[in-house]
N, C-alpha and C positions, 0 to 999 in steps of 0.2 A: 663286877665288870658288866658293862652294858655293850652288847654286840648287835650291830646291824648285819643281818644275813641276807645277802642276795639269794633269791630262790629261783632256780631255773625251772623246776617242776615239782609236783607233790611227791613223786616217787623218790627223787633224789633228796628231798628235804627230810624225809622221815629219820634217817640215821643221824646225820649231823645235828639236827635239832634235838634229838634224844640225848646225844652225847653232851652237847654244851649245856642243856638244861640240867642234866644229872650233876654237872659240875657247879651248879648254882649260878650260872651265867644268865643274866637277863637278856632275852633275845627279842628283837623286833625284826620281822621279815620284810623283804622288799621284792615285789614282783615287777620286774622290768626286763622284758625279753622281746625287743623289736625284731629279732632275728627269726622268729618262729613263723613258718609259712607252710601251707596256705592258711587262710583265715580260719577255716574250720578246725585245723589242728591247733592253732592259737587258742581258739575258744574252748576246745576240749581240755587243754592243759590249764587254762585259767579257771575253768569250773572245777577241775579236780583239786586245785589248790584251795579254792573256796570251800570245798567239801572238807579237806583236811583241816582248814582253819576252824571250821565249826566243830569237828570231832575232837580236836585237841585244844580248843579255845586259844588260838594263836593270835598274836598282835601282828598283823600284816598290813603294810601300805601297798596299794596298787597304783603303779604308774602304767595305766592301761593304754599302751602305745603300740598299735599295729603298724610297724614301720617298714613296710615292703619297699616303698619308693626310696626312702633314705638308705636302707640297707643295700639295695641294688646299686644306687649311685656310688656307694663306697666300695663295692666289691667287684662289679662287672669289669672285666679286663685285668683283674687282680685276684682271681679266684684262689690262687695258691696261698694268699695271705688272709683269706676270709675269716679264719678262726681268730687270728690276731686282732682283726677289727672287731669281731663279735665280742671277744673277751674284754677288749679295751673299753668299748662303749658301755658295757654293763658294769664292769668294775669301777669305772670312773663315776657312773651314776650312783653306785653304792657308796663310794668314798664321799661324794658330795652330800648325799643324804645322811650319812653317819655324822658328818660335821654339823649339819643342820639340826639334827636331833640331839647333839652333844653325846654321841656314843663314844665309848673308849676305843672301839676297833670296828672293823668291817671284815666280812668274809663272803664266801659264796658256796652254795651247795654243789657247784660244779666240781669241787674237790673230792666228791665221793665217787664219781664215775670213772671206771677204768677205760672208758671210751673217749674221754676228753684228753687234751694235751696238758697234762698236769704241770710240767715244768714251765710251759708258756704262761699258764694261769698264775703260777707263783711269781714269775718274773714281772708280769703286768701288775699283779697285786702290789708287789714291792715298789714298782714305779709309781703307782697311785699313792702309796704310803708316803713316798718322798715328795710327790707333787702337792699333796693336800695336808701333810703333816698329821696323819692319823694312822694308827697301827693297822696293818693287814694281818689278820688272824689266819695263819697259813697251815692249818692242820691237815695231815693226810688222812682223809676219811675212807679211802678206797677199800680198806679191809672190811668195812661194814656194808659194802654195796649190796651183797646178796641178802643180808639181814634186812636192809632197808626195803628191798624189793619184796621180801616175804611179808614184812609188816604192811606195806602198801597194798599187797594182794589181799590181806585179811580185811582191809577196809574197802575193798573193791574200787580202788582208785584207778583212773584211766592210765594205761601204760602205753607210752608212745613207742613207735617202731624205728625212730631215727632221731638224730641229735636235735634238729629243729629247723635249720635253714633249707631253702629250696634245693641247694646243691647236695646236702646230706640226704634229703629225700630221694633225689635222683640216684645217688650212689647206692642207697639201700635197695631200691627196686631194680637197679642194674645187676646187683649181686644176686638177687632172687632169680631174675630172668636167666642169668648166666649159669647158676647152679641147676636150674631146670633143664637147660640145654645140654648139660653133661650127662643126664640120666639116660 
């Protein structure tokens, strides 16, 4: 089987890539994350994936798109559905790339994080499967989240502090400020 794996970040990639490679699945990675903001955060995550690529000799294609304006145009005034937009744009890109390279299926490393909306990712992946006629490989990798973080730590990969979008950054720092105010 040939699998196109959308990669959200190096930390989330370690466990799913290990699992599928152990099964003898040929994997090509795809970096496409126009949701990550600010630009400095985007750059840190991109460089961390390039480091993992070198360390593990991975085949990764980079769609290096810092899409702040496009992202904001699609979520401002509709912030409650921002994750749906974010997953959709990335999984659609993965499905199209999988078809282009004649992969048998596509997936995403988002399926490893307990902080992501797993059921929504699955639903959108299946929608893209139907739309593009290519299998969505929908394994639940969440059981390996801590192991993946541990492995990433041994390689000194950059570890982000929030999901990626400007709203998740705001929410993360609001929680930090709120918890400090309770002390």
